[in-house]
The first five atom37 places (N, CA, C, CB, O) and aatype in JSON, in Angstrom:
{
  "aatype": [12, 16, 2, 5, 10, 14, 0, 19, 16, 15, 7, 15, 16, 19, 16, 13, 3, 9, 6, 0, 19, 16, 10, 7, 16, 0, 2, 2, 15, 6, 7, 7, 2, 0, 11, 10, 1, 19, 16, 9, 15, 15, 15, 2, 1, 6, 19, 19, 13, 3, 17, 10, 10, 3, 5, 15, 4, 7, 15, 10, 18, 13, 7, 4, 15, 13, 13, 18, 14, 7, 17, 11, 19, 10, 19, 13],
  "atom_mask": [
    [1, 1, 1, 1, 1],
    [1, 1, 1, 1, 1],
    [1, 1, 1, 1, 1],
    [1, 1, 1, 1, 1],
    [1, 1, 1, 1, 1],
    [1, 1, 1, 1, 1],
    [1, 1, 1, 1, 1],
    [1, 1, 1, 1, 1],
    [1, 1, 1, 1, 1],
    [1, 1, 1, 1, 1],
    [1, 1, 1, 0, 1],
    [1, 1, 1, 1, 1],
    [1, 1, 1, 1, 1],
    [1, 1, 1, 1, 1],
    [1, 1, 1, 1, 1],
    [1, 1, 1, 1, 1],
    [1, 1, 1, 1, 1],
    [1, 1, 1, 1, 1],
    [1, 1, 1, 1, 1],
    [1, 1, 1, 1, 1],
    [1, 1, 1, 1, 1],
    [1, 1, 1, 1, 1],
    [1, 1, 1, 1, 1],
    [1, 1, 1, 0, 1],
    [1, 1, 1, 1, 1],
    [1, 1, 1, 1, 1],
    [1, 1, 1, 1, 1],
    [1, 1, 1, 1, 1],
    [1, 1, 1, 1, 1],
    [1, 1, 1, 1, 1],
    [1, 1, 1, 0, 1],
    [1, 1, 1, 0, 1],
    [1, 1, 1, 1, 1],
    [1, 1, 1, 1, 1],
    [1, 1, 1, 1, 1],
    [1, 1, 1, 1, 1],
    [1, 1, 1, 1, 1],
    [1, 1, 1, 1, 1],
    [1, 1, 1, 1, 1],
    [1, 1, 1, 1, 1],
    [1, 1, 1, 1, 1],
    [1, 1, 1, 1, 1],
    [1, 1, 1, 1, 1],
    [1, 1, 1, 1, 1],
    [1, 1, 1, 1, 1],
    [1, 1, 1, 1, 1],
    [1, 1, 1, 1, 1],
    [1, 1, 1, 1, 1],
    [1, 1, 1, 1, 1],
    [1, 1, 1, 1, 1],
    [1, 1, 1, 1, 1],
    [1, 1, 1, 1, 1],
    [1, 1, 1, 1, 1],
    [1, 1, 1, 1, 1],
    [1, 1, 1, 1, 1],
    [1, 1, 1, 1, 1],
    [1, 1, 1, 1, 1],
    [1, 1, 1, 0, 1],
    [1, 1, 1, 1, 1],
    [1, 1, 1, 1, 1],
    [1, 1, 1, 1, 1],
    [1, 1, 1, 1, 1],
    [1, 1, 1, 0, 1],
    [1, 1, 1, 1, 1],
    [1, 1, 1, 1, 1],
    [1, 1, 1, 1, 1],
    [1, 1, 1, 1, 1],
    [1, 1, 1, 1, 1],
    [1, 1, 1, 1, 1],
    [1, 1, 1, 0, 1],
    [1, 1, 1, 1, 1],
    [1, 1, 1, 1, 1],
    [1, 1, 1, 1, 1],
    [1, 1, 1, 1, 1],
    [1, 1, 1, 1, 1],
    [1, 1, 1, 1, 1]
  ],
  "atom_positions": [
    [[0.84, -1.17, 0.0], [0.0, 0.0, 0.0], [0.89, 1.24, 0.0], [-0.96, -0.01, 1.22], [1.88, 1.3, 0.73]],
    [[0.53, 2.22, -0.81], [1.31, 3.45, -0.92], [0.49, 4.61, -0.36], [1.71, 3.72, -2.38], [-0.66, 4.81, -0.73]],
    [[1.11, 5.37, 0.52], [0.5, 6.6, 1.02], [1.12, 7.76, 0.25], [0.7, 6.77, 2.57], [2.33, 7.97, 0.32]],
    [[0.3, 8.49, -0.46], [0.83, 9.59, -1.26], [-0.05, 10.81, -1.07], [0.91, 9.2, -2.76], [-1.27, 10.76, -1.25]],
    [[0.59, 11.92, -0.72], [-0.11, 13.19, -0.58], [-0.15, 13.88, -1.94], [0.57, 14.09, 0.47], [0.69, 13.6, -2.79]],
    [[-1.11, 14.78, -2.15], [-1.15, 15.52, -3.41], [0.08, 16.43, -3.56], [-2.44, 16.36, -3.49], [0.72, 16.77, -2.57]],
    [[0.39, 16.8, -4.78], [1.53, 17.69, -5.05], [1.32, 19.03, -4.34], [1.71, 17.9, -6.57], [0.2, 19.53, -4.26]],
    [[2.41, 19.6, -3.85], [2.37, 20.92, -3.22], [2.5, 21.96, -4.32], [3.5, 21.1, -2.14], [3.5, 22.01, -5.03]],
    [[1.48, 22.79, -4.46], [1.46, 23.84, -5.47], [1.16, 25.17, -4.8], [0.42, 23.53, -6.58], [0.92, 25.22, -3.59]],
    [[1.18, 26.24, -5.56], [0.87, 27.57, -5.02], [-0.51, 27.55, -4.38], [0.94, 28.65, -6.14], [-1.49, 27.12, -4.99]],
    [[-0.59, 28.0, -3.14], [-1.85, 28.02, -2.41], [-2.13, 26.75, -1.61], [0.0, 0.0, 0.0], [-3.13, 26.69, -0.89]],
    [[-1.26, 25.75, -1.72], [-1.46, 24.51, -0.96], [-1.22, 24.76, 0.53], [-0.51, 23.41, -1.47], [-0.45, 25.63, 0.92]],
    [[-1.91, 23.97, 1.34], [-1.69, 23.98, 2.78], [-1.28, 22.58, 3.2], [-2.97, 24.45, 3.56], [-1.96, 21.6, 2.89]],
    [[-0.16, 22.49, 3.91], [0.32, 21.22, 4.44], [0.42, 21.38, 5.96], [1.7, 20.79, 3.81], [1.04, 22.33, 6.44]],
    [[-0.19, 20.46, 6.69], [-0.2, 20.54, 8.15], [0.57, 19.36, 8.74], [-1.65, 20.56, 8.68], [0.36, 18.22, 8.35]],
    [[1.47, 19.67, 9.69], [2.21, 18.66, 10.43], [1.71, 18.7, 11.87], [3.76, 18.89, 10.35], [1.84, 19.72, 12.55]],
    [[1.15, 17.6, 12.35], [0.69, 17.49, 13.73], [1.59, 16.47, 14.4], [-0.83, 17.08, 13.82], [1.62, 15.31, 13.99]],
    [[2.31, 16.89, 15.44], [3.3, 16.02, 16.08], [2.96, 15.91, 17.56], [4.74, 16.56, 15.88], [2.74, 16.91, 18.23]],
    [[2.91, 14.67, 18.06], [2.63, 14.48, 19.48], [3.42, 13.3, 20.02], [1.12, 14.26, 19.71], [3.67, 12.32, 19.31]],
    [[3.82, 13.41, 21.27], [4.47, 12.31, 21.97], [3.38, 11.48, 22.63], [5.51, 12.84, 23.03], [2.5, 12.02, 23.3]],
    [[3.43, 10.16, 22.45], [2.42, 9.25, 22.98], [3.11, 8.28, 23.92], [1.68, 8.5, 21.83], [4.11, 7.66, 23.56]],
    [[2.57, 8.13, 25.14], [3.11, 7.18, 26.11], [2.41, 5.84, 25.93], [2.93, 7.7, 27.56], [1.18, 5.78, 25.84]],
    [[3.19, 4.79, 25.86], [2.65, 3.44, 25.7], [2.62, 2.75, 27.06], [3.49, 2.61, 24.69], [3.61, 2.8, 27.79]],
    [[1.53, 2.13, 27.41], [1.44, 1.41, 28.68], [1.37, 2.36, 29.85], [0.0, 0.0, 0.0], [0.78, 3.44, 29.75]],
    [[1.98, 1.96, 30.97], [1.93, 2.77, 32.18], [2.96, 3.88, 32.13], [2.14, 1.91, 33.42], [4.07, 3.67, 31.63]],
    [[2.62, 5.04, 32.64], [3.5, 6.2, 32.61], [4.66, 6.06, 33.58], [2.73, 7.45, 32.93], [5.67, 6.74, 33.41]],
    [[4.55, 5.2, 34.61], [5.62, 5.08, 35.6], [6.63, 4.0, 35.25], [5.04, 4.8, 36.96], [7.48, 3.67, 36.07]],
    [[6.56, 3.45, 34.06], [7.52, 2.45, 33.62], [8.86, 3.13, 33.35], [7.01, 1.7, 32.35], [8.94, 4.0, 32.48]],
    [[9.91, 2.74, 34.08], [11.22, 3.39, 33.94], [12.06, 2.78, 32.83], [11.98, 3.32, 35.24], [13.14, 3.29, 32.53]],
    [[11.59, 1.7, 32.22], [12.35, 1.07, 31.14], [12.17, 1.86, 29.85], [11.9, -0.39, 30.94], [11.15, 2.52, 29.66]],
    [[13.15, 1.8, 28.97], [13.08, 2.5, 27.7], [12.07, 1.86, 26.75], [0.0, 0.0, 0.0], [11.6, 0.75, 27.0]],
    [[11.75, 2.57, 25.66], [10.87, 2.03, 24.65], [9.4, 2.11, 24.97], [0.0, 0.0, 0.0], [8.6, 1.4, 24.35]],
    [[9.0, 2.96, 25.94], [7.59, 3.04, 26.29], [6.94, 4.32, 25.77], [7.42, 2.95, 27.8], [5.91, 4.75, 26.28]],
    [[7.54, 4.93, 24.76], [6.98, 6.15, 24.18], [7.17, 6.12, 22.67], [7.63, 7.42, 24.8], [8.08, 5.47, 22.16]],
    [[6.31, 6.84, 21.97], [6.48, 6.97, 20.53], [6.12, 8.39, 20.12], [5.61, 5.94, 19.77], [5.39, 9.1, 20.82]],
    [[6.64, 8.78, 18.99], [6.35, 10.07, 18.4], [5.42, 9.83, 17.22], [7.66, 10.82, 17.96], [5.78, 9.09, 16.29]],
    [[4.24, 10.43, 17.24], [3.27, 10.27, 16.15], [3.26, 11.56, 15.33], [1.83, 9.95, 16.71], [3.01, 12.64, 15.86]],
    [[3.52, 11.43, 14.03], [3.53, 12.57, 13.1], [2.42, 12.35, 12.08], [4.93, 12.73, 12.41], [2.42, 11.35, 11.36]],
    [[1.49, 13.29, 12.02], [0.4, 13.24, 11.04], [0.62, 14.37, 10.05], [-1.0, 13.36, 11.73], [0.72, 15.53, 10.44]],
    [[0.68, 14.05, 8.76], [0.86, 15.04, 7.7], [-0.42, 15.07, 6.88], [2.12, 14.73, 6.8], [-0.85, 14.04, 6.36]],
    [[-1.02, 16.26, 6.76], [-2.29, 16.41, 6.04], [-2.13, 17.43, 4.93], [-3.41, 16.84, 7.0], [-1.47, 18.45, 5.1]],
    [[-2.75, 17.15, 3.79], [-2.8, 18.08, 2.67], [-4.05, 17.78, 1.86], [-1.51, 17.99, 1.79], [-4.32, 16.63, 1.52]],
    [[-4.81, 18.83, 1.56], [-6.1, 18.68, 0.87], [-6.95, 17.7, 1.66], [-5.9, 18.19, -0.61], [-7.18, 17.92, 2.85]],
    [[-7.42, 16.65, 1.04], [-8.28, 15.69, 1.74], [-7.54, 14.4, 2.06], [-9.51, 15.38, 0.9], [-8.17, 13.37, 2.29]],
    [[-6.2, 14.44, 2.09], [-5.41, 13.24, 2.35], [-4.57, 13.42, 3.6], [-4.51, 12.9, 1.15], [-4.21, 14.53, 3.98]],
    [[-4.28, 12.29, 4.23], [-3.52, 12.31, 5.48], [-2.69, 11.04, 5.59], [-4.46, 12.46, 6.7], [-3.15, 9.96, 5.24]],
    [[-1.46, 11.18, 6.08], [-0.62, 10.03, 6.39], [-0.13, 10.16, 7.83], [0.59, 9.91, 5.39], [0.09, 11.27, 8.32]],
    [[0.04, 9.02, 8.49], [0.46, 9.0, 9.89], [1.69, 8.11, 10.01], [-0.69, 8.5, 10.83], [1.71, 6.99, 9.49]],
    [[2.72, 8.62, 10.7], [3.94, 7.86, 10.96], [4.14, 7.77, 12.46], [5.18, 8.51, 10.26], [3.96, 8.77, 13.16]],
    [[4.5, 6.6, 12.97], [4.83, 6.41, 14.38], [6.28, 5.96, 14.49], [3.88, 5.37, 15.05], [6.71, 5.05, 13.8]],
    [[7.03, 6.63, 15.38], [8.42, 6.25, 15.66], [8.53, 5.9, 17.13], [9.41, 7.4, 15.28], [8.17, 6.71, 17.99]],
    [[9.03, 4.7, 17.43], [9.28, 4.32, 18.82], [10.49, 5.09, 19.33], [9.5, 2.79, 18.96], [11.49, 5.23, 18.62]],
    [[10.4, 5.58, 20.56], [11.48, 6.34, 21.17], [12.14, 5.5, 22.26], [10.96, 7.68, 21.75], [11.47, 4.71, 22.92]],
    [[13.45, 5.67, 22.44], [14.16, 4.97, 23.51], [13.78, 5.52, 24.87], [15.67, 5.09, 23.3], [13.82, 4.8, 25.87]],
    [[13.39, 6.79, 24.91], [12.99, 7.43, 26.16], [11.95, 8.49, 25.86], [14.22, 8.04, 26.89], [11.82, 8.95, 24.73]],
    [[11.23, 8.88, 26.89], [10.21, 9.92, 26.73], [10.89, 11.24, 26.39], [9.35, 10.05, 28.02], [11.98, 11.52, 26.89]],
    [[10.25, 12.06, 25.55], [10.86, 13.33, 25.17], [10.15, 14.47, 25.91], [10.77, 13.54, 23.63], [8.93, 14.54, 25.94]],
    [[10.94, 15.37, 26.49], [10.39, 16.5, 27.23], [10.09, 17.68, 26.33], [0.0, 0.0, 0.0], [9.2, 18.47, 26.63]],
    [[10.83, 17.81, 25.23], [10.65, 18.95, 24.33], [10.68, 18.49, 22.89], [11.74, 20.02, 24.58], [11.37, 17.53, 22.54]],
    [[9.91, 19.18, 22.06], [9.94, 18.95, 20.61], [10.4, 20.24, 19.94], [8.53, 18.49, 20.08], [9.98, 21.32, 20.35]],
    [[11.24, 20.13, 18.94], [11.75, 21.3, 18.23], [11.33, 21.22, 16.77], [13.29, 21.39, 18.35], [11.23, 20.14, 16.2]],
    [[11.09, 22.38, 16.17], [10.63, 22.46, 14.79], [11.67, 23.21, 13.96], [9.25, 23.17, 14.71], [12.21, 24.22, 14.41]],
    [[11.94, 22.72, 12.77], [12.85, 23.4, 11.86], [12.42, 23.15, 10.42], [0.0, 0.0, 0.0], [11.87, 22.09, 10.11]],
    [[12.65, 24.11, 9.55], [12.32, 23.93, 8.14], [13.25, 24.77, 7.28], [10.83, 24.29, 7.86], [13.81, 25.78, 7.73]],
    [[13.4, 24.35, 6.05], [14.25, 25.05, 5.1], [13.62, 24.94, 3.72], [15.71, 24.47, 5.1], [13.12, 23.88, 3.34]],
    [[13.63, 26.04, 2.96], [13.02, 26.05, 1.64], [14.03, 26.5, 0.6], [11.78, 26.98, 1.61], [14.84, 27.39, 0.85]],
    [[13.99, 25.87, -0.55], [14.91, 26.19, -1.64], [14.47, 27.45, -2.38], [15.01, 25.02, -2.6], [15.32, 28.23, -2.83]],
    [[13.16, 27.65, -2.52], [12.63, 28.8, -3.25], [12.0, 29.8, -2.29], [11.59, 28.34, -4.3], [11.45, 29.4, -1.27]],
    [[12.06, 31.11, -2.61], [11.44, 32.13, -1.76], [9.91, 32.13, -1.89], [11.99, 33.53, -2.11], [9.36, 31.53, -2.82]],
    [[9.24, 32.8, -0.96], [7.8, 32.98, -1.06], [6.97, 32.04, -0.21], [0.0, 0.0, 0.0], [5.75, 32.13, -0.22]],
    [[7.61, 31.14, 0.54], [6.86, 30.22, 1.39], [6.43, 30.94, 2.66], [7.71, 28.98, 1.73], [7.12, 31.84, 3.13]],
    [[5.3, 30.55, 3.21], [4.82, 31.08, 4.48], [4.7, 29.93, 5.46], [3.44, 31.82, 4.31], [4.19, 28.86, 5.12]],
    [[5.18, 30.14, 6.69], [5.16, 29.1, 7.7], [4.47, 29.65, 8.95], [6.6, 28.6, 8.04], [4.79, 30.74, 9.4]],
    [[3.53, 28.89, 9.49], [2.83, 29.24, 10.72], [3.06, 28.12, 11.71], [1.31, 29.48, 10.46], [2.76, 26.96, 11.43]],
    [[3.58, 28.46, 12.88], [3.84, 27.47, 13.94], [3.08, 27.9, 15.18], [5.37, 27.32, 14.23], [3.22, 29.04, 15.64]],
    [[2.27, 27.0, 15.72], [1.55, 27.32, 16.97], [1.43, 26.1, 17.84], [0.17, 27.9, 16.68], [0.86, 26.18, 18.93]]
  ]
}
């Protein structure tokens, strides 16, 4: 199965929703009990990726870089 988002063109909106998810009990001190869920949405399509983490993450950082000028980025 292939997950494919529509092409990004002028006026397109792409949304990245990122959240840390705890698996099982929160007081488990062993590693591997958290994952990072990234949901990417564009037009009427959406893909979700889950990454298992070795440890719980306290902070998430955002960064982006564009080759062409004129892009607008909103972070909240």
